[in-house]
C-alpha positions as CSV (number, residue, x, y, z in Angstrom):
1,M,-34.6,23.3,-14.9
2,S,-35.6,19.4,-16.7
3,S,-36.6,17.0,-14.0
4,T,-34.0,14.6,-15.6
5,T,-30.7,16.9,-14.8
6,D,-28.1,14.9,-12.8
7,L,-27.1,17.2,-9.8
8,R,-24.7,14.9,-8.6
9,P,-21.9,17.2,-10.2
10,Y,-23.4,19.7,-8.3
11,L,-23.4,17.9,-5.1
12,R,-19.9,16.9,-5.1
13,T,-19.0,20.2,-4.5
14,L,-20.6,20.4,-0.9
15,D,-19.1,20.1,2.0
16,A,-20.4,17.3,4.3
17,E,-21.5,19.3,6.5
18,T,-24.4,21.2,3.7
19,L,-25.1,17.8,2.9
20,A,-25.9,16.1,6.1
21,D,-27.8,19.1,7.0
22,L,-29.8,19.0,3.5
23,L,-30.2,14.8,4.1
24,H,-31.5,15.2,7.2
25,A,-33.9,18.3,6.0
26,Q,-35.4,15.6,3.2
27,A,-35.1,12.5,5.8
28,E,-37.4,14.3,8.4
29,R,-40.2,14.4,5.7
30,D,-39.8,11.6,4.0
31,P,-40.2,8.6,6.0
32,V,-38.9,5.8,4.1
33,L,-35.6,8.0,3.6
34,R,-35.7,8.2,7.5
35,Q,-36.2,4.7,8.3
36,S,-33.6,4.0,5.2
37,L,-30.6,5.8,6.8
38,E,-31.8,4.4,10.9
39,N,-31.3,0.8,9.3
40,R,-27.8,1.9,8.0
41,F,-26.7,3.4,11.2
42,V,-28.2,0.4,13.2
43,T,-25.9,-1.9,11.2
44,Q,-23.1,-0.3,11.0
45,G,-23.1,0.1,14.7
46,S,-23.5,-3.4,15.3
47,D,-20.4,-4.5,13.1
48,L,-18.1,-2.2,15.5
49,A,-19.7,-4.4,18.2
50,E,-18.8,-7.4,16.8
51,A,-15.7,-6.2,15.7
52,H,-14.8,-5.8,19.0
53,R,-16.8,-8.9,20.5
54,L,-14.3,-10.6,17.9
55,L,-11.8,-9.3,19.3
56,D,-12.1,-10.1,23.1
57,T,-12.7,-14.0,22.0
58,A,-10.1,-14.1,19.5
59,V,-6.9,-13.5,22.3
60,L,-8.2,-17.0,23.5
61,A,-8.2,-18.7,20.2
62,G,-5.2,-21.2,18.5
63,N,-3.6,-19.3,16.0
64,V,-5.7,-20.4,13.1
65,E,-8.6,-19.3,14.2
66,Y,-7.4,-16.0,15.6
67,A,-5.9,-14.9,12.4
68,A,-9.7,-15.5,10.9
69,K,-11.2,-13.5,13.5
70,V,-9.0,-10.8,13.6
71,G,-9.4,-11.0,9.0
72,S,-13.1,-10.6,10.3
73,V,-12.5,-7.2,11.9
74,L,-10.4,-5.5,9.5
75,D,-12.6,-6.4,6.8
76,T,-15.3,-4.5,8.6
77,L,-13.0,-2.2,9.3
78,Q,-12.1,-1.7,5.3
79,R,-15.6,-2.1,4.4
80,L,-17.2,1.3,6.6
81,L,-13.6,2.8,5.6
82,D,-14.6,2.1,1.5
83,A,-18.4,2.7,2.4
84,G,-17.3,6.6,4.0
85,S,-18.3,5.7,6.9
86,R,-18.8,8.6,9.6
87,A,-18.0,6.5,12.4
88,D,-15.0,6.9,14.6
89,L,-13.1,3.8,13.6
90,A,-9.6,4.8,14.9
91,P,-10.5,3.6,18.4
92,L,-11.3,0.5,16.9
93,A,-7.9,-0.1,14.7
94,R,-6.5,1.5,16.7
95,R,-7.4,-1.3,19.4
96,T,-6.6,-4.1,16.5
97,V,-3.1,-3.0,15.6
98,D,-2.5,-3.3,19.8
99,D,-4.2,-6.8,19.7
100,I,-1.9,-8.1,17.5
101,S,1.3,-6.2,18.6
102,E,0.5,-8.2,21.8
103,M,-0.6,-11.7,20.3
104,L,3.1,-11.6,18.2
105,E,4.9,-11.7,21.3
106,Q,2.8,-14.6,22.9
107,I,2.8,-16.9,19.2
108,D,5.0,-18.5,16.9
109,D,4.0,-17.2,13.9
110,A,5.9,-19.3,11.6
111,S,3.9,-18.6,8.6
112,G,3.0,-14.4,9.0
113,E,-0.1,-14.4,8.7
114,V,-0.7,-13.0,11.7
115,A,2.3,-10.5,11.0
116,D,0.5,-9.7,7.4
117,R,-2.3,-9.0,9.4
118,L,-1.1,-6.7,11.1
119,D,0.4,-4.6,8.7
120,R,-2.8,-4.7,7.1
121,A,-4.5,-3.2,10.3
122,V,-1.9,-0.2,10.5
123,E,-2.7,0.6,7.0
124,L,-6.3,0.4,8.1
125,Y,-5.7,2.5,11.1
126,A,-3.6,5.3,9.0
127,R,-7.3,5.8,6.8
128,A,-9.4,5.7,9.9
129,C,-7.1,9.0,11.7
130,V,-7.1,10.4,8.3
131,A,-10.9,10.3,7.7
132,R,-11.7,11.2,11.9
133,P,-8.2,12.5,13.0
134,P,-7.9,11.6,16.9
135,D,-6.3,14.2,19.0
136,P,-2.3,14.9,17.2
137,E,-0.3,14.8,20.2
138,S,-1.8,11.4,21.8
139,L,-1.5,9.9,17.9
140,A,2.8,10.8,17.8
141,N,2.7,9.7,21.7
142,W,1.8,6.6,20.3
143,I,3.9,6.5,17.0
144,L,7.0,7.4,19.0
145,E,6.0,4.5,21.6
146,V,5.9,2.0,18.8
147,E,9.1,3.0,17.1
148,F,11.6,3.4,20.2
149,D,10.0,0.7,23.0
150,G,7.9,-1.7,20.9
151,P,9.5,-4.8,20.2
152,G,10.7,-4.4,16.9
153,W,6.7,-4.2,14.9
154,P,4.5,-2.7,13.6
155,A,6.2,-1.6,11.2
156,I,5.1,2.5,10.1
157,E,5.5,5.4,7.5
158,L,4.8,8.7,8.3
159,A,3.6,9.5,5.3
160,D,0.1,7.3,5.8
161,F,-0.3,9.7,9.4
162,A,1.1,13.2,8.0
163,S,-2.1,14.5,7.5
164,A,-3.7,13.2,10.6
165,L,-0.8,14.0,13.0
166,G,-0.6,17.6,11.3
167,D,1.7,20.6,12.2
168,K,1.6,20.1,16.0
169,G,2.3,16.3,16.1
170,I,5.0,16.4,13.4
171,A,6.5,18.7,15.8
172,R,6.2,16.2,18.8
173,I,7.7,13.4,16.8
174,K,10.7,15.8,15.6
175,S,11.4,17.0,19.1
176,T,12.1,13.6,20.8
177,V,13.9,12.6,17.4
178,D,16.1,15.1,17.9
179,T,16.5,14.5,21.7
180,V,17.7,10.7,21.1
181,L,20.1,12.2,18.2
182,A,21.9,14.2,20.7
183,E,21.7,11.6,23.6
184,Q,22.4,8.6,21.4
185,P,25.6,8.5,19.7
186,S,25.2,4.9,18.4
187,G,22.3,1.8,18.5
188,V,19.1,1.1,18.1
189,K,17.4,4.3,19.6
190,R,19.5,6.2,17.1
191,E,19.1,4.0,13.9
192,T,15.6,4.8,14.7
193,A,15.7,8.2,14.9
194,E,18.2,8.9,11.9
195,R,15.3,6.9,10.0
196,L,12.5,8.7,11.1
197,R,14.1,12.0,10.4
198,E,14.7,11.3,7.0
199,E,10.8,10.4,6.6
200,L,10.3,14.0,8.9
201,A,11.9,15.8,6.0
202,E,10.3,14.1,3.0
203,V,6.7,14.7,4.9
204,S,7.3,18.8,5.4
205,G,8.5,18.5,2.2
206,D,11.9,20.3,3.6
207,V,14.1,19.3,0.1
208,D,17.4,20.6,1.6
209,A,17.5,18.9,4.9
210,L,16.2,15.3,3.0
211,V,19.3,16.4,0.3
212,A,21.3,17.0,3.5
213,I,20.3,13.3,5.1
214,L,20.7,11.1,2.3
215,A,23.7,13.1,0.9
216,A,25.4,12.6,4.7
217,K,25.0,8.7,4.0
218,P,27.6,5.9,2.9
219,P,27.6,6.5,-0.7
220,R,25.4,3.9,-2.6
221,V,23.6,3.8,-6.1
222,D,20.1,3.9,-4.6
223,V,21.2,7.2,-2.0
224,S,22.2,8.8,-5.0
225,L,19.1,8.2,-7.2
226,K,16.6,9.1,-4.3
227,I,18.6,12.3,-4.5
228,V,18.1,13.0,-7.9
229,R,14.8,12.1,-7.7
230,V,14.1,14.6,-4.6
231,L,15.5,17.2,-6.6
232,R,14.1,16.6,-9.7
233,A,10.5,16.6,-7.5
234,A,11.8,20.2,-6.4
235,G,11.9,20.9,-9.4
236,R,15.7,21.8,-8.9
237,H,16.6,19.8,-12.1
238,S,20.1,21.3,-12.7
239,E,20.9,20.5,-9.5
240,A,19.6,17.1,-10.1
241,I,21.7,16.8,-13.3
242,A,24.7,17.7,-11.2
243,H,24.3,15.5,-8.7
244,A,24.2,12.7,-11.0
245,A,27.0,13.3,-12.7
246,R,28.6,13.5,-9.3
247,A,27.6,10.6,-8.5
248,L,28.5,9.0,-11.9
249,T,32.0,9.5,-11.6
250,H,32.5,8.5,-7.9
251,D,30.8,5.1,-9.1
252,K,34.0,4.9,-11.5
253,K,36.3,5.4,-9.4
254,E,35.7,3.5,-7.1
255,E,35.2,0.4,-9.6
256,A,37.9,-2.1,-9.0
257,P,38.8,-5.5,-11.1
258,P,36.9,-8.1,-9.3
259,V,38.3,-10.7,-6.2
260,E,37.5,-14.0,-6.8
261,E,36.5,-14.5,-2.2
262,E,35.5,-17.9,-0.4
263,P,31.9,-17.9,-0.4
264,V,30.4,-16.7,3.0
265,P,27.3,-17.4,4.6
266,L,24.1,-15.3,3.5
267,S,23.8,-12.8,6.6
268,R,22.8,-9.5,7.3
269,K,25.6,-7.7,5.9
270,E,24.9,-9.7,2.4
271,F,21.3,-7.8,2.6
272,D,22.9,-4.6,3.0
273,E,25.3,-4.8,0.2
274,K,22.9,-6.2,-2.1
275,P,18.7,-5.5,-1.2
276,G,16.9,-7.4,-2.7
277,A,14.0,-10.4,-2.0
278,A,17.1,-13.3,-2.3
279,T,19.4,-11.6,0.3
280,Y,15.8,-10.5,2.2
281,L,14.7,-14.0,2.0
282,A,17.8,-15.7,2.8
283,L,18.3,-13.4,5.8
284,R,14.9,-14.6,7.3
285,E,15.7,-17.9,7.2
286,E,19.0,-17.6,8.7
287,T,17.6,-15.4,11.6
288,R,14.8,-17.2,11.7
289,E,16.9,-19.9,13.3
290,T,17.9,-18.1,15.9
291,G,14.5,-15.9,16.7
292,R,16.0,-12.7,15.2
293,W,13.6,-12.5,12.4
294,V,10.9,-10.2,13.8
295,A,13.3,-7.7,14.7
296,Q,15.2,-7.8,11.5
297,R,12.2,-7.8,9.3
298,K,11.4,-4.3,10.4
299,T,14.7,-2.6,9.3
300,A,15.5,-4.6,6.3
301,L,11.4,-4.6,5.1
302,A,12.1,-0.8,5.6
303,R,15.3,-0.5,3.2
304,L,13.7,-2.5,0.3
305,R,10.3,-0.3,0.6
306,E,12.7,2.6,0.3
307,L,14.4,0.9,-2.6
308,A,10.8,0.4,-4.2
309,A,10.0,3.8,-4.0
310,G,13.1,4.8,-6.7
311,G,11.7,2.5,-9.2
312,T,9.9,-0.9,-11.0
313,E,12.7,-3.1,-10.8
314,A,13.0,-2.2,-6.8
315,A,9.6,-2.2,-6.2
316,D,9.3,-5.8,-8.3
317,E,12.1,-7.5,-6.0
318,L,10.0,-5.6,-2.5
319,V,7.0,-7.5,-3.9
320,R,8.6,-10.8,-4.4
321,A,10.1,-11.0,-1.1
322,L,6.6,-10.3,0.5
323,L,5.6,-13.1,-2.1
324,G,8.0,-15.5,-0.6
325,E,7.3,-14.6,2.8
326,D,3.4,-15.8,1.8
327,R,2.1,-12.3,2.4
328,A,-0.3,-11.8,-1.1
329,D,-2.1,-9.2,0.6
330,E,0.9,-7.1,1.6
331,A,2.1,-7.8,-1.5
332,W,-0.5,-6.4,-3.7
333,R,-0.7,-3.4,-1.5
334,A,3.1,-2.8,-2.4
335,A,2.6,-3.6,-6.1
336,V,-0.2,-1.1,-6.5
337,R,1.7,1.4,-3.9
338,F,5.2,1.4,-5.1
339,E,4.1,0.8,-9.0
340,A,5.6,-2.8,-9.6
341,S,5.9,-3.4,-13.2
342,L,2.8,-5.0,-15.1
343,A,3.7,-8.5,-15.5
344,V,4.5,-8.9,-11.6
345,R,0.7,-6.8,-11.3
346,V,-1.0,-9.8,-13.5
347,E,1.5,-12.8,-11.6
348,L,-0.6,-11.0,-8.6
349,A,-4.1,-10.2,-10.0
350,D,-4.2,-13.8,-11.1
351,S,-4.9,-15.1,-7.5
352,R,-6.1,-12.2,-5.8
353,S,-9.1,-11.9,-8.5
354,V,-10.3,-14.8,-6.7
355,A,-11.5,-13.0,-3.4
356,H,-11.4,-9.2,-4.6
357,P,-12.7,-9.3,-8.4
358,A,-13.1,-5.2,-8.5
359,E,-9.3,-4.9,-6.9
360,T,-7.9,-6.4,-10.1
361,I,-10.0,-4.9,-13.0
362,P,-7.9,-2.4,-13.8
363,V,-4.4,-4.6,-13.6
364,Y,-6.0,-6.8,-16.7
365,R,-7.5,-3.6,-18.6
366,D,-3.6,-2.2,-18.4
367,H,-2.7,-5.9,-20.0
368,V,-4.8,-6.1,-22.6
369,E,-3.8,-2.2,-24.1
370,E,-0.2,-3.3,-23.5
371,L,-0.4,-6.1,-25.6
372,I,-2.7,-4.7,-28.0
373,T,0.2,-2.1,-28.5
374,H,2.8,-5.0,-29.7
375,R,0.7,-5.1,-33.1
376,D,1.2,-8.6,-33.6
377,P,-1.0,-12.2,-33.8
378,N,0.5,-13.8,-30.7
379,S,-0.1,-10.8,-28.4
380,Y,-3.7,-9.5,-30.2
381,R,-4.3,-13.7,-29.3
382,E,-3.4,-13.3,-25.7
383,A,-5.9,-9.8,-25.3
384,A,-8.8,-11.7,-26.1
385,R,-7.5,-14.3,-23.6
386,Q,-6.8,-11.8,-21.0
387,L,-10.7,-9.7,-22.0
388,R,-12.1,-13.3,-21.3
389,K,-10.6,-13.3,-17.9
390,L,-11.6,-9.8,-17.4
391,R,-15.1,-10.9,-18.3
392,T,-14.9,-13.9,-15.8
393,V,-13.5,-10.6,-13.4
394,H,-16.7,-8.2,-14.5
395,K,-18.8,-11.0,-13.4
396,K,-17.9,-12.1,-10.2
397,A,-17.6,-7.9,-8.6
398,G,-21.0,-7.6,-10.3
399,T,-20.1,-5.3,-12.9
400,A,-21.1,-6.8,-16.2
401,E,-22.3,-4.5,-17.4
402,E,-19.2,-2.2,-16.8
403,F,-17.4,-5.0,-18.9
404,S,-19.6,-5.1,-22.2
405,S,-19.0,-1.0,-22.1
406,Y,-15.4,-1.0,-21.9
407,L,-15.3,-3.7,-24.1
408,G,-17.8,-1.3,-27.0
409,N,-14.9,1.3,-26.6
410,L,-12.2,-0.9,-26.8
411,V,-13.3,-2.1,-30.1
412,E,-15.0,1.1,-31.1
413,I,-10.7,2.2,-30.7
414,H,-9.5,-0.4,-32.3
415,K,-12.0,-1.3,-35.1
416,R,-9.1,-0.8,-37.3
417,K,-7.3,-3.7,-36.1
418,T,-8.7,-6.5,-37.9
419,R,-6.9,-9.2,-36.9
420,L,-7.3,-8.0,-33.1
421,I,-11.1,-8.2,-33.7
422,A,-11.0,-11.6,-35.2
423,E,-9.3,-13.3,-32.3
424,V,-11.9,-11.2,-29.9
425,K,-15.0,-12.9,-32.0
426,A,-12.6,-16.2,-32.2
427,A,-12.3,-16.5,-28.1
428,R,-15.9,-16.2,-27.8
429,I,-16.5,-12.6,-26.5
430,A,-19.8,-11.1,-28.0
431,I,-19.0,-7.9,-29.3
432,P,-21.8,-4.9,-28.2
433,K,-23.6,-3.2,-31.0
434,P,-22.1,0.4,-31.6
435,V,-25.1,2.7,-30.3
436,K,-26.7,4.5,-33.3
437,A,-26.8,8.1,-32.6
């Protein structure tokens, strides 16, 4: 076997336990490697200790300082998770979620900055649980406590915790949901149980149950679209077509001539009738004055997320709603998760690239490719401008060589588009020379 053979593809086929044994055996023979591994171990332990210390002191800080300290803890969690740390990060992530939740009950978070930290903490807790699953029933009990006995936050999506919960945890949640539905004819707890029942059907893949739950809702376009999407995803195309036809017929029967009415104040009713960024933010302004926004936000945001899963336009509305609350981080995560339009993602990337350049690279590349497909001089000129921006982002991310490789491939693919190449050169972007065979 050649000494230059790349063993990484083979190593990726090995399980973690085997790799750990191989690495440990080699570290016993190689003092330099062992010292390196010990240094990494000590560094991670130090990071976790510092994170706990920040949480200990954060509670005594003012709102702004509290948000900054918690942000540092979340940055540590994300860095360790991204690096594939073997440390059990779930306890720290869980503590962070609980601490922020308690703090929100004590402060006036008018800017929404602390609430934004809470949403990010829940996301990282879910990742930590998936990486190192805790006891499934304990995790299920925590979720149930948040949902049924909490102050209305944080927002939890079962899909994010499904693999960590496993069959045992899912069964625990389902048992409680069934009990609440049997005992509570109406009220907030029943609404929560109905939402969880729908999420349980989704994560368990029970198509018939999910369709039945959706079909029992008052007829709405977004509900019909979700039923069609669920049936199509399950390969039940004839049923999807039949449902779409029935929904279309129903909508036509329900049409009525527009009636001029006196304008009414924006309210929860208006949001329910036409959920979107405008009605969401109007609801926010109205309920903040009476101190009811935190409780309203959870259900309103859950509705926007439900719609966002159904298409790009609704995803854009969710992102705009979050931006209207100055929740840039949460808006970015929603745009990525629900595949918002390219225009919206580019808008977010322009501000996101300052602190998180690497995350925005795929967006700028997509934008360049989309502009090139227009095949007109103005689009080529704009593509060149975006390439300059992409070059800067790569430099910030420390991947300048990767940009050169990307640009070389791009030019090779589109080498016959002479106007595009001319615009790239006019933008003062050095085109890599082709590698000779």
